[in-house]
Steps between C-alpha positions, in 0.01 A plus 500: 500500500813714528736256330595421142725229355730587209718272289835555330590256223877449532514362142789272588566140396335369818188709432497659847236738624555751781180572692449836669244558774395866525324676784304738278459778760870545584630347173741295710582179322647158574719326240463122518797296376668786307706337226659823376528832685480733200161359395354568844659845520377613160150359556472682834626822344256481207203420725594732790534213750716500812687174544482425874534124544639190328353151557705196404368144466833318462867554423529424126670776304211564261294596808752707693739637236370856528516527880861621549455795262156588641622511861811694397268779380293525819431345838237230437326235710601166347281206602600144422547144627686465828627159386681656203685780680833336409411564133324831561693706758315819400171378653424725798158349578550121507180294486390146574181293483192668649674835553283803425575865428317803363533728199281810543256306718490202265575172678753274329533139609806284435469138392813284481512290183828304484563305181634725225745631761506398866413845635241606240212707642185653351307815591126444549269803525148389587352852467622521139424134419861470388808285545846592369647155464837533323600171339296257710167500318475593132198522273442128420842413644744528788866588538788261453606314811851641548549459875199335661357149501186382319332469842581863590384631163178296507411637844592855393264479203228362726539807722436721199217282372325555836485879451157646413406401141462867400865572589686648204832332432783740413793282397812641343546338158304488176526121476127447454501384138771235545336392827168462317660270242639279776173505695316381188755221465417388856123556480398495132130452582469791746248729329569802727867461417432481125298823518763677708785390272318645198443831679869514597608433139286794386638733769861413422442535124397859579803549727278532808573392857320185625515590870375515767332164526274394790516212746163382367632488144817322609301234686315429174795508259837466678617136508730572796200603714293206381722217628408300810839389623866595532588213266268628229637852539859371471408302189349791308768745619763264353293474181484880471879530551547296183201620299 
């Protein structure tokens, strides 16, 4: 396989990660939701990578803050949600649900997931068993519902839950430990969840990243993927907002 996924820990208050997808033959790389330009630039310099594309999941500043400086340096393809062009005028490849494009022969499929924001999209790559899902699905959690309705968010999560179980989930925040505590509050008797929470505590105690997750693991341990109705989703999302 001629591709490799890198991670940059932004080390900010929101605990963002910037994912980089490298084509290992050309060393061309995609920056996904680049929070800060200088982190991407210095990482590419240190690792001899050529930044060639930017993929954006939604318009929030902690996901797009680095874009203006990155595109000022060079001419880059910027992919992002068509429905958020008013927020993101620098997108030159607008995308919507079921669009597809290629990166060095790799097929990328767009899935619309309104809820966190109305135009939120994710990038699913079947050949790499990977989904870059921004702030829609987290390890044992989901994003806050800033713009969408509970019905929209519930259906968006169901779209992701239907991906192949082996799919690796690359979300953009290290919220796993706090999400685990809430998940245990909702499902205290879930043995798989108890085991996962303990593993996450150990990883974080060592300062290690807890991502990526997998769809299979989320189906076993994420309360937001384990609800059967919009009403139940809305109830636990409201609980989490005040947890």
